[in-house]
N, CA, C and O of each residue as an XYZ file, in Angstrom:
512
protein
N     108.964    135.024     98.749
C     107.549    135.178     98.974
C     106.816    134.433     97.862
O     107.185    134.520     96.691
N     105.788    133.712     98.241
C     104.985    132.954     97.287
C     103.516    133.187     97.614
O     103.112    133.105     98.774
N     102.715    133.478     96.584
C     101.290    133.736     96.769
C     100.476    132.670     96.067
O     100.760    132.295     94.929
N      99.458    132.188     96.766
C      98.516    131.195     96.249
C      97.117    131.750     96.461
O      96.532    131.558     97.527
N      96.571    132.437     95.461
C      95.257    133.058     95.629
C      95.318    134.092     96.745
O      96.153    134.995     96.693
N      94.448    133.983     97.765
C      94.459    134.960     98.856
C      95.545    134.686     99.905
O      95.723    135.485    100.824
N      96.268    133.578     99.781
C      97.290    133.179    100.752
C      98.687    133.591    100.292
O      99.000    133.526     99.103
N      99.519    134.012    101.234
C     100.914    134.345    100.958
C     101.794    133.693    102.017
O     101.457    133.696    103.201
N     102.924    133.133    101.587
C     103.917    132.560    102.496
C     105.235    133.293    102.273
O     105.606    133.598    101.140
N     105.926    133.568    103.356
C     107.171    134.314    103.283
C     108.146    133.735    104.311
O     107.820    133.656    105.495
N     109.319    133.336    103.874
C     110.343    132.807    104.779
C     111.551    133.732    104.756
O     111.893    134.293    103.715
N     112.193    133.886    105.906
C     113.397    134.713    105.950
C     114.385    134.148    106.964
O     114.001    133.569    107.980
N     115.656    134.332    106.661
C     116.756    133.944    107.537
C     117.678    135.142    107.676
O     117.898    135.878    106.714
N     118.211    135.335    108.861
C     119.219    136.383    109.027
C     120.175    135.968    110.130
O     119.833    135.186    111.017
N     121.359    136.500    110.052
C     122.366    136.186    111.046
C     123.509    137.167    110.944
O     123.586    137.952    110.000
N     124.386    137.120    111.908
C     125.528    138.015    111.853
C     126.454    137.818    113.029
O     126.145    137.114    113.991
N     127.607    138.467    112.920
C     128.585    138.466    114.003
C     129.250    139.832    114.026
O     129.399    140.488    112.995
N     129.640    140.238    115.202
C     130.263    141.540    115.390
C     131.346    141.421    116.455
O     131.355    140.464    117.230
N     132.238    142.367    116.495
C     133.252    142.382    117.548
C     132.743    143.108    118.799
O     133.422    143.127    119.825
N     131.557    143.700    118.714
C     130.976    144.432    119.842
C     129.836    143.643    120.465
O     128.956    143.162    119.751
N     129.835    143.503    121.784
C     128.753    142.800    122.470
C     127.463    143.611    122.396
O     127.489    144.842    122.417
N     126.347    142.913    122.308
C     125.040    143.564    122.350
C     124.576    144.203    121.062
O     123.547    144.879    121.054
N     125.298    144.012    119.968
C     124.921    144.629    118.695
C     123.624    144.047    118.153
O     122.782    144.782    117.638
N     123.458    142.733    118.264
C     122.274    142.069    117.721
C     121.252    141.853    118.827
O     121.599    141.496    119.953
N     119.987    142.075    118.486
C     118.917    141.938    119.463
C     117.784    141.109    118.883
O     117.453    141.230    117.704
N     117.195    140.266    119.719
C     115.990    139.526    119.368
C     114.935    139.816    120.419
O     115.241    140.025    121.593
N     113.695    139.826    119.975
C     112.557    140.123    120.837
C     111.733    141.209    120.185
O     112.276    142.160    119.622
N     110.429    141.068    120.262
C     109.533    142.045    119.667
C     108.692    141.410    118.581
O     108.854    140.232    118.262
N     107.804    142.189    118.021
C     106.883    141.700    116.995
C     107.649    141.110    115.818
O     108.527    141.764    115.257
N     107.320    139.878    115.443
C     107.904    139.144    114.320
C     109.394    138.839    114.508
O     110.079    138.502    113.543
N     109.896    138.954    115.730
C     111.321    138.807    116.017
C     111.491    138.107    117.371
O     112.198    138.614    118.242
N     110.857    136.963    117.551
C     110.557    136.252    118.795
C     109.390    136.981    119.459
O     109.547    137.640    120.487
N     108.236    136.846    118.854
C     107.054    137.655    119.149
C     106.559    137.627    120.586
O     105.874    138.563    120.997
N     106.868    136.609    121.365
C     106.394    136.587    122.742
C     107.312    137.286    123.722
O     106.983    137.387    124.904
N     108.454    137.772    123.262
C     109.445    138.416    124.131
C     109.437    139.916    123.905
O     109.101    140.389    122.819
N     109.807    140.661    124.936
C     109.878    142.112    124.821
C     110.934    142.546    123.816
O     111.878    141.806    123.539
N     110.772    143.744    123.272
C     111.728    144.271    122.300
C     113.144    144.253    122.874
O     113.383    144.766    123.967
N     114.082    143.660    122.131
C     115.480    143.630    122.538
C     115.765    142.783    123.765
O     116.792    142.977    124.415
N     114.898    141.861    124.093
C     115.033    141.023    125.304
C     116.349    140.248    125.316
O     116.962    140.095    126.372
N     116.786    139.762    124.170
C     118.024    138.989    124.066
C     119.014    139.770    123.207
O     118.639    140.315    122.169
N     120.281    139.828    123.636
C     121.277    140.564    122.850
C     122.630    139.870    122.924
O     122.907    139.109    123.850
N     123.460    140.149    121.933
C     124.796    139.573    121.895
C     125.554    139.999    120.657
O     125.081    140.830    119.883
N     126.740    139.424    120.470
C     127.542    139.764    119.290
C     127.421    138.723    118.174
O     128.042    138.866    117.121
N     126.621    137.678    118.405
C     126.327    136.661    117.387
C     124.816    136.452    117.341
O     124.152    136.473    118.377
N     124.273    136.251    116.141
C     122.838    136.074    116.028
C     122.499    135.173    114.853
O     123.115    135.255    113.790
N     121.498    134.302    115.063
C     120.918    133.461    114.011
C     119.410    133.506    114.212
O     118.923    133.371    115.335
N     118.673    133.697    113.121
C     117.220    133.849    113.244
C     116.541    133.406    111.958
O     117.044    133.649    110.861
N     115.397    132.756    112.103
C     114.588    132.357    110.953
C     113.115    132.560    111.250
O     112.675    132.443    112.393
N     112.358    132.866    110.205
C     110.925    133.129    110.373
C     110.165    132.626    109.155
O     110.614    132.784    108.020
N     109.006    132.018    109.403
C     108.067    131.638    108.355
C     106.741    132.306    108.671
O     106.179    132.114    109.749
N     106.248    133.086    107.729
C     104.958    133.761    107.898
C     103.991    133.252    106.841
O     104.354    133.093    105.675
N     102.771    133.003    107.255
C     101.696    132.639    106.333
C     100.526    133.542    106.679
O     100.106    133.608    107.834
N     100.001    134.234    105.681
C      98.875    135.123    105.950
C      97.892    135.114    104.793
O      98.216    134.726    103.670
N      96.676    135.555    105.107
C      95.583    135.526    104.141
C      94.982    136.911    104.012
O      94.750    137.595    105.009
N      94.732    137.317    102.787
C      94.061    138.585    102.534
C      92.598    138.474    102.945
O      91.914    137.513    102.592
N      92.130    139.459    103.689
C      90.725    139.526    104.091
C      90.012    140.674    103.393
O      88.844    140.940    103.678
N      90.692    141.351    102.491
C      90.161    142.566    101.878
C      88.838    142.355    101.169
O      87.960    143.213    101.261
N      88.661    141.246    100.464
C      87.408    141.038     99.738
C      86.237    140.861    100.700
O      85.095    141.154    100.346
N      86.510    140.385    101.907
C      85.458    140.193    102.896
C      85.180    141.464    103.692
O      84.118    141.597    104.300
N      86.127    142.394    103.691
C      86.007    143.611    104.499
C      86.144    144.866    103.645
O      86.821    145.808    104.058
N      85.544    144.908    102.503
C      85.729    146.013    101.556
C      85.348    147.369    102.144
O      85.892    148.385    101.711
N      84.444    147.422    103.104
C      84.030    148.704    103.650
C      85.159    149.412    104.406
O      85.076    150.619    104.632
N      86.202    148.692    104.797
C      87.324    149.319    105.496
C      88.112    150.220    104.548
O      88.606    151.266    104.970
N      88.239    149.845    103.302
C      88.919    150.670    102.317
C      90.428    150.507    102.276
O      91.091    151.236    101.538
N      90.997    149.587    103.034
C      92.437    149.334    103.022
C      92.662    147.830    102.971
O      91.867    147.070    103.524
N      93.735    147.386    102.316
C      94.042    145.953    102.332
C      94.235    145.468    103.776
O      94.962    146.083    104.556
N      93.583    144.375    104.109
C      93.634    143.804    105.458
C      94.022    142.339    105.336
O      93.609    141.669    104.389
N      94.818    141.824    106.290
C      95.201    140.426    106.261
C      95.319    139.892    107.686
O      95.447    140.659    108.641
N      95.274    138.576    107.814
C      95.460    137.882    109.093
C      96.428    136.734    108.861
O      96.440    136.133    107.786
N      97.241    136.430    109.866
C      98.202    135.357    109.657
C      98.888    134.882    110.911
O      98.554    135.275    112.029
N      99.868    134.017    110.683
C     100.675    133.442    111.752
C     102.153    133.561    111.373
O     102.515    133.467    110.200
N     102.989    133.767    112.373
C     104.430    133.852    112.188
C     105.082    132.826    113.107
O     104.848    132.841    114.316
N     105.895    131.938    112.550
C     106.654    130.953    113.324
C     108.113    131.386    113.297
O     108.670    131.617    112.224
N     108.734    131.497    114.461
C     110.064    132.090    114.560
C     110.983    131.241    115.438
O     110.526    130.605    116.388
N     112.257    131.234    115.124
C     113.267    130.578    115.956
C     114.563    131.360    115.825
O     114.923    131.806    114.736
N     115.255    131.522    116.931
C     116.512    132.245    116.864
C     117.305    132.137    118.143
O     116.812    131.694    119.180
N     118.547    132.554    118.035
C     119.393    132.660    119.220
C     120.357    133.807    119.016
O     120.758    134.122    117.896
N     120.711    134.412    120.103
C     121.675    135.501    120.101
C     122.552    135.295    121.338
O     122.057    134.943    122.409
N     123.843    135.516    121.179
C     124.764    135.228    122.279
C     126.053    136.003    122.075
O     126.293    136.575    121.012
N     126.869    136.010    123.102
C     128.188    136.628    123.025
C     129.228    135.547    122.773
O     129.166    134.474    123.373
N     130.172    135.817    121.900
C     131.188    134.826    121.544
C     132.048    134.448    122.741
O     132.650    133.373    122.752
N     132.116    135.298    123.733
C     132.888    134.988    124.940
C     132.234    133.863    125.739
O     132.845    133.308    126.651
N     130.980    133.527    125.391
C     130.281    132.437    126.068
C     129.675    132.844    127.388
O     129.079    132.018    128.080
N     129.818    134.116    127.750
C     129.317    134.565    129.045
C     127.791    134.623    129.111
O     127.212    134.567    130.196
N     127.151    134.732    127.968
C     125.694    134.846    127.975
C     125.146    134.191    126.715
O     125.003    134.849    125.685
N     124.841    132.908    126.790
C     124.307    132.186    125.647
C     122.848    131.875    125.926
O     122.537    131.041    126.777
N     121.953    132.543    125.211
C     120.520    132.388    125.478
C     119.966    131.085    124.915
O     118.835    130.722    125.238
N     120.727    130.366    124.077
C     120.213    129.147    123.455
C     119.118    129.467    122.449
O     118.707    130.616    122.294
N     118.662    128.432    121.776
C     117.615    128.615    120.770
C     116.277    128.868    121.443
O     115.913    128.187    122.401
N     115.555    129.843    120.938
C     114.201    130.160    121.401
C     113.256    129.989    120.221
O     113.599    130.323    119.087
N     112.079    129.472    120.490
C     111.044    129.355    119.464
C     109.883    130.252    119.879
O     109.622    130.437    121.067
N     109.197    130.802    118.893
C     108.069    131.688    119.179
C     107.064    131.609    118.048
O     107.368    131.144    116.949
N     105.871    132.069    118.340
C     104.872    132.236    117.293
C     104.087    133.505    117.579
O     103.988    133.958    118.719
N     103.542    134.055    116.535
C     102.698    135.230    116.659
C     101.480    135.086    115.764
O     101.579    134.591    114.642
N     100.341    135.518    116.262
C      99.115    135.618    115.470
C      98.900    137.099    115.236
O      99.028    137.899    116.162
N      98.571    137.477    113.998
C      98.484    138.907    113.727
C      97.361    139.272    112.772
O      96.904    138.465    111.963
N      96.936    140.524    112.900
C      96.063    141.200    111.943
C      96.853    142.391    111.435
O      97.550    143.046    112.209
N      96.756    142.677    110.161
C      97.473    143.810    109.594
C      96.620    144.561    108.602
O      95.661    144.021    108.052
N      96.975    145.806    108.379
C      96.289    146.633    107.383
C      97.310    147.561    106.745
O      98.229    148.041    107.408
N      97.141    147.806    105.462
C      98.002    148.743    104.738
C      97.266    150.072    104.690
O      96.369    150.255    103.867
N      97.637    151.001    105.564
C      96.926    152.268    105.712
C      97.702    153.406    105.053
O      98.806    153.196    104.551
N      97.138    154.587    105.054
C      97.796    155.754    104.462
C      99.035    156.162    105.247
O      99.871    156.896    104.720
N      99.183    155.706    106.502
C     100.395    156.001    107.281
C     101.391    154.846    107.242
O     102.419    154.883    107.919
N     101.084    153.824    106.451
C     101.947    152.656    106.339
C     101.286    151.435    106.938
O     100.177    151.526    107.465
N     101.953    150.282    106.864
C     101.360    149.056    107.409
C     101.308    149.100    108.939
O     102.252    149.541    109.596
N     100.186    148.634    109.487
C     100.039    148.524    110.937
C      99.648    147.088    111.274
O      98.986    146.413    110.486
N     100.066    146.631    112.455
C      99.833    145.248    112.869
C      99.408    145.201    114.329
O      99.885    145.980    115.154
N      98.520    144.291    114.630
C      98.212    143.902    115.996
C      98.702    142.466    116.123
O      98.220    141.582    115.415
N      99.658    142.226    117.023
C     100.326    140.929    117.137
C     100.193    140.403    118.566
O     100.426    141.132    119.530
N      99.819    139.140    118.689
C      99.823    138.435    119.970
C     100.849    137.323    119.832
O     100.747    136.499    118.923
N     101.845    137.284    120.730
C     102.921    136.310    120.586
C     103.222    135.538    121.851
O     102.883    135.957    122.958
N     103.871    134.395    121.659
C     104.322    133.550    122.775
C     105.684    132.975    122.404
O     105.880    132.482    121.294
N     106.620    133.043    123.343
C     107.965    132.506    123.155
C     108.156    131.309    124.075
O     107.596    131.268    125.170
N     108.956    130.324    123.628
C     109.251    129.162    124.476
C     109.764    129.654    125.827
O     110.501    130.637    125.903
N     109.378    128.980    126.857
C     109.721    129.429    128.198
C     108.565    130.160    128.849
O     108.610    130.462    130.042
N     107.523    130.447    128.071
C     106.304    130.990    128.645
C     106.059    132.474    128.506
O     104.967    132.931    128.845
N     107.020    133.258    128.022
C     106.749    134.691    127.919
C     105.731    134.961    126.819
O     105.727    134.301    125.780
N     104.864    135.948    127.068
C     103.802    136.327    126.133
C     103.814    137.835    125.973
O     104.246    138.560    126.870
N     103.339    138.304    124.831
C     103.302    139.741    124.597
C     102.226    140.082    123.576
O     101.832    139.253    122.755
N     101.766    141.319    123.650
C     100.836    141.882    122.666
C     101.489    143.155    122.147
O     101.988    143.968    122.926
N     101.484    143.323    120.835
C     102.116    144.485    120.215
C     101.157    145.182    119.270
O     100.311    144.550    118.636
N     101.303    146.478    119.189
C     100.736    147.260    118.104
C     101.954    147.794    117.374
O     102.675    148.637    117.908
N     102.194    147.315    116.159
C     103.409    147.670    115.419
C     103.056    148.475    114.177
O     102.008    148.271    113.562
N     103.943    149.385    113.821
C     103.753    150.245    112.659
C     105.020    150.181    111.823
O     106.119    150.362    112.347
N     104.879    149.925    110.531
C     106.021    149.899    109.625
C     106.225    148.536    109.000
O     105.550    147.565    109.340
N     107.169    148.486    108.080
C     107.447    147.243    107.358
C     108.175    146.251    108.249
O     108.950    146.641    109.123
N     107.923    144.968    108.026
C     108.548    143.906    108.804
C     109.999    143.775    108.372
O     110.291    143.677    107.180
N     110.904    143.773    109.334
C     112.342    143.646    109.062
C     112.762    142.213    109.108
O     113.937    141.908    108.905
């Protein structure tokens, strides 16, 4: 994570392999944002994400909680090693608003995944 004044950039990579099919899932907010939760699954997974967001707190002080807006660029694939279901690489992006509230971070995310799927999420909790 790197911060430049009100701007923050965060990159992450994750991957894995398992002997059990369907262990890894992609889809959902910040995880191929235009696809439904768990839309793609398999025993192998590769995923990367770049998020850039800006603090809006100084402009919205009356809200009383840190607020930010940003974009998430995502790419990943999940598949079974048997080759029976290889989803190929998918790209997605999400536009989001977030706030750090007394119940934890909350996000409103609008996403689109390659292939045309779109989704809107209200997410609660830390980004995985």
